[in-house]
N, C-alpha and C positions, 0 to 999 in steps of 0.2 A: 526482469526478476519474474519467474514462476512461482506462482502460489498455487497449492491445492484448493479445491472448488471450497471444500468442506469449510475448514479454518477461514477463507475467506467470506463464505455465506455467515460464517459466527460472528465476525467481526462485525461485518456489515449490520448483524441484527442487532447486536451489540451495541454500537451506536445509533440505531433507529429508536431501540427503545429508552436509551439517556433522553435523546433529545425530543423524543414525543413526550415524555415524562415533564420535560422543562415548558415543552409549549403547551401542554393540556393545564399544567399550574399558572402561567401567564394567562391562559385564557379563559379561567376562572376567574382571576383578578378582572379582569377587561370585562366580564360581563355582568359585574356586580351593578346592582340599579343604584344609579345617584341618588343621595339624599338629599334633604332641604339644607340650604345654605347654612355652613357652621359658623360660629363664632368664631374668632382667630385669637391666637395665642399668643404673647409676648413673652419672651425668655427675659426675665429679670436679671436672674444671674445663674451662676453655676459653680455650688461650692463644693470643697472637697475635704474631707476627714479623714485623719488617723493614716496619710500616707507621710509618715516620717521621712522617709527615704526619696521615697520616687517623686521628683518634680512636677508642679501643677500642670505645666505644659504639656508633658507625656500623656495626662488623662485629657488635656482638652483636647489632643489632637485623635482620640477616639470617639468623639462626640459628631453626631452631624450637623448640629446645630450649634451655635455659638450666642453669648448674651447679646442684647437687642434683637436678633431674630424675632420675626411675625410668620406664624404659619398657620393654617387649621389646626384644630383640637386633634381630628384622626392622625394629620400626618406628625401631631408631637407625639403621642403616644407610639407610634410605629416607630419615629426615629429613636425616642428616648428607649424602648426595647431593645434595638439593633445596637445601640449606643453602649447598653450594658452589657450585650456580649462582646462588643468590641473589645472592652475594659476586660472581659474574663479569657477572651482569644489573647492578650497578650502575654498571658502565663507569668505576670507580674503579682497578681493577687490570686489567694485561697478561694476568698468570698468578697462579692460584690452588691450591696446594699445600695438602691436608688430609691429617696423619697421625693413627692413633690407637695408642692403648698399653691395651691391656685387659688388666687383672688381678684374682685372683680373691678372693673375697672369702670369710671365714669363715662369713657367713650364707649361703650359696650362691650369692649375687648375683655381679654383676661388677660393676669400676670403669672407667670409660672414661676417659682422658684425652685431650683434642682438642688438638691442634696446629696452627695453620694460620700457612700463610706466603706471603705476597701479593709481588707485585712491583709497585708502585707506578705507574702512568702518568705522563706530563709534563702538567701540567695548567694551562700558561699556553700560550694560541694566540691572538697576534695574528695573524689570518687576512686574508692581502689580497683585497680585493675586486675581483673582473673580471666582473661581470654585465651582463646584455643587457635592455633594457626591453622585452623580446619576454616572453612567458608564462612559457617555459622554455628551456633551451640546446637544444633539438632544433627548437624553432621558429626560433630567430635562426639555427639552420646552414642554413635555407632560402635567407637571404639575405647572411649574413655581412657584414653593416653595421657595420663598427669604429665608426661614431660615435654607436652607439647601444649602447656599454659604458658603463656607470656603474664609478666606480674609488673605493678609499677601504680602511679597514679596520676589520673585526669581531673586535673582542677578547671572546675568551672564556676566562673563569677559571674551571675547574672545580676544585670541594673549595677552594674561596676561603679559608676559615679550616682546612680540615681535619674539618669538621661536614657533610660533603656538600653543601654549600653553593653555587651557582652566581651569579658575576656576569658580565653581559653588556656593552658596549659598542661601540655601532656608530657611525660616520662614515665617509656616504658620500658621494662629488661627481660631478660629470655632469650628463647631461639629468635626471636624476630624482636628489634629494637627498634622504639620509635621514639623521636622527641620533636614537639611543635609547638608554637606559641601564633594564637589569635588574638585579632580585636575588631569587634565589630558596631561601629557607633550610627544609629538611623537618622541622627538629625543635624547637615552640617551646612544649612542654610536657615534662614529665619522664617521663611516658609513651612519648615519641616516636612519637605517634599524627599529631599535627597539625603542619602545616606552613604558611607565607606564601609570598606574591610580591607584588610590586611592579614594573610597568614604566611607561615615560614614553618617548613618541616624538616626533616632527616630522618629516613628509614634504613636500617641494615638487616638483612634478613637471611638466616643461617639454613631455614627450612622453608619451601615453596612447593606448591602445586604447579609440577612442570609440565604435561600434559593431560588428557583425557582419555581413559580406555574404559570400555564397557560401562560408558557415561557416568563415570566415576574420578574425580580427580585422585593421579597419581603425586606422592609428594617425593621430593629428594631431601636429605639432609647432609651438611659438611660444617665441620669445627669452624671452616673459612666464611666468610662472607659469599654468600648466594649471588645475591643483588644489593645494591645500594640505591635509593634513589634522594634527590635534594630539590624541594620547591619552593619556590617563591609565589603568593598571586597578590593581587590588589584587585578590586571589587567596588562597584558603585551600584547605588541602589536607588530607583527613582518611584517611589509610592505614593501614587496620583489621589488614591482613595484608600480607605482602609481593605476594600475589597479587590483592589486592582494596584498590581506592582510589576515593575521590569527591574531585571539583574543583568548586568554585564561585568565580567573578570579577564583579565588576563593574566596568566600565570607561566612560567618558565620551569621547566623539567630537566633534571640530570638524571639519567640511568645509566648504571654500568652492571654488566651481566658477565659471569665470570665461564669461564670453558668449561665447567661442571656442568652448567645448565644447557648450554648449546650440544654439547655430546648428546646429554640425556634428550634433548627436541631439538634438531637443526632448524625445526621453524616457530620454536620459541620467541626470536626476534628476527630483525632483517639478515639476510646473508653481508656477513663483514658489519655486524650492528652489535656488537658487544658495546659501544658506548653511545648513547643518545643523548642530543640536544635539541630539544625545540619550544617552540612557543605554542600555548594553548590559548584561543580565543573564544568565551561561550557567551551566551545569550539566554535570558529566560522571561518568558512574560507568563503570569499568574492571574489566574481569576478566580476568587476565593469568595463563594457566598454561602459558605456551612454554618451551619448555628454555634457548634461548639467543637472547634477544629482537630483538636486533638483523639473527641471520638465523635463523628458526627451522627445525626438521626435525621436533620432535614436540610435540604440545600443541595447545591452545586459547586464544584471544582473543576476546573480545568487548566492545563498549563502546554507551554511548548516550550522546547529547550532545542536548542542551535549548538552544535561543538565542533569547532574546527583545530584539530592538532597538525601542526606545520604550516606556518604562514607565507612559507615560500621563498626563506631566504636560505642562503647556500650552506650555514652551519646546521640545519636542520634536515636535511637528508637523509635516506628517505621517507621519513615521515610525513605525510599526507591524507588526513583521515580527514572527512566530515559525516557527524551523523545528526538524525533527528530524530526526538522524541517528543510524544505527545502522549497526555493521558485526560481523560474525561472520567469523575464521575457523580453520581447521583443518587440522592436518598429522600426517602419519604417515609411516612405512616400511613397505614391501609387500616387501623384499628386501635381499639384504646390501648392496646399494650402491644402492639404489633409492629413493626418496623421492618423494610426492606432497603436494599442498595446495590447498585452495581456499576460496575467501573471496566475501561477499556484503556491499555497502554499497550502504544505501539512503537516502534524504533526503526530508523530505516540508515544505513550506511551508502555512501559513495562508493562507485566500483572498484576504488584501488586497493590494493591487496592489504592485507592486515595479517601481521602475523599472529601466533596464540596468545602472547603476552597482553595484546590489545583486544584481542575477539573475546568479547563476555557476552553470552548469552542469557539463557533461564538459570536459574541456580545461583545467582550472587545476591548479596546485600536482602533486596526487598524485592526482587524482581525472579519471583517464582510461581509454578501451579502448584496449588494446596494437594498434596499427597506425593511429591517430589520432590520435596527438602533434601532427602542424600544423593539428588544427582545433580548433573552438571549439561546443560545441553547447548555446546558450542555454537554460534553463529554469528552472523553480520545481521540480520534482520530478524526482527520476532513482535510477535504480539500474544498477549494475554488478557482473558475477562477473567472477573471475577464476580460472581452474585451471591446474594445472600438475604435470610430471611433471619431476622430475631424477637424475640419475646421475652420482654422485661419480668426476669422473675422474680426478684427483689427491688420495688422501688427507690429511688433516690432516699438514703437517710443520712442525716448527719448526727452527728455525735460529739460529745463536748466530755471530752477526759479532763474532766476538773482538777485529778490530782497532777495532772503536768502542766506547771507552770507557763512555761512557753507558749506562749500562745499562737505562734506559726505554727506551731505542731497539733496542739491540744484541741482543734477543732476539725475534724475531719468529717468527710462523705465518701459514700460508696455505692453503689449499683451494679447489679448483677443481671449478665442476659445469659440466656441460650441461643444458640443459632444453627442454622443448617444451611451449608454453600454448597455450591457447585461451579469449577473454574475449568476454563479450558486455555490450550495456548498453542502457539505453531513458532518452529524456529526453522529460518531458511540458513543454509550452510553451503557455503561454495564447494563447489567440484573438488579442489585441492586439499579442503580440511576433511573431506569423509573418509571414517575408516572404517572397516570392516566389525571391527569389536563395539562401535558405538551404534544404537539401533532410536534412539529417539529423536537426533534432527530428522526435520523435512517429515513428521508423523503428528499426528492431533494427538495433545495430549490433553486426557481427562482427568481431573479429580474431584472428590467430593465428599462428605462429612460431617459432622456434628461437632459441636464446640460451646465453651462456656467463657463468658468474658466477664473479669470483674475490673470496673471502674473506680479509680479512687483520686484522691486529691495528688496535688503535684503532678499532673496529667500523666499519672501511673494506669497503665492496662495491664492485667496479666490474662493471655488468652491460653487455654488448656484446647488443642483441638485433636480428635480423631479422625484420619482421612483413608481414602483408598483409593488408587489409580486404576488405569484401565488394566493394566497388569496384573491385578487382583491383590496388590502390593500394601500391605497397611502401616499405619505407624501413629504413635502419639509424638505431637510436638506443643513446644513452649515458645509463645512469642511475646513482645512487650510494645506493640504498636498495635493499633487498629487493623484490621482484616481488609479492610476496603477504606 
């Protein structure tokens, strides 16, 4: 695989920045001078209050210590602080308050009684579906074609039985129809390290993006089904600690494409591949040491994901695609109200032929370079980095709406940040996929701009960004997840 020097150099530089920052932080911790021997603390008990639905063992599982443990006082305060963050990161509670009662013991040790109070969230969300057949909301804003809006309901029932398990049900109608059921249970053994999941879905599409011209998707519509998909998947989760987890999944997919699709783009699927049946095996390792995961300001995150479509069985031919995707993100504070973050995402594919349907480069879901939201850059391999500096415009405020009697909604918090960002990326496209009308593959992508983030409860983020790319094209965009 041939890679241009500039993107390769920039990617390497981003990796160095991420890991040099992590190493510097670790070195600062090692350089702290040792203090006098500390008094030991014995954990007398950990008591939970106001968790009316959530089982106690779910909360206990997020603590880095348990009843009866003995540790130094400095480690106790550090682990207590982190345990509170772990509880917040479960997304089960709007607020978590931790109090301790320290009492001296005759042995010279101290006992610690930990009291945890939580404000549980509202767990049942029958969310109306109003989505577009475009790749994302920002691409739809270019046309504002209301006939391309699908409608339905997406039911999310979090903490279904109080055991941190999630139930999902989706029913969507319109040009593209989707029906599905999913369930995830994180604790299937006594040690509470193993979990499992299952999902089934059925999709019918009457409008799809069938090819890329001038670096944008071209859609076709038919009153009849252009494609259908059936999927069933089972997964297993191993959560070694609150910071390290592994996920395994095995799925079965059945695709059917109409003649209309093949005529519009003969390379949309394999030759004689109007019907595809194949298995998908996936593995993902996650290392997550961020402070608040839905909007981190400190810490780091890294993952590696390996996916194999087609496991060698006769009925799967000709599907035989392997991909490796990895990402790294680092967050730090460099002033009283100033924060910075950087990230790098890389994806590599095996040399096997990939039809258009499988070849998704940048421009889909959350994989894009800011400033290029309305473009699609097809390719088997890609890499992109994001860097940002943000300023805390309004510190975190908690507002108690006393007139709203439902406690799960009456107490809210919000914070606002201003940020500036610079993104870059590169997509490697096979020779047979090159088109004279697509100019962005195999070029350095550069985009930068400014924006504002509003962060509030229920893990909600509202981002407004103004970006400019290297072609001089500008755009406003709206997002509902963190930029890095």
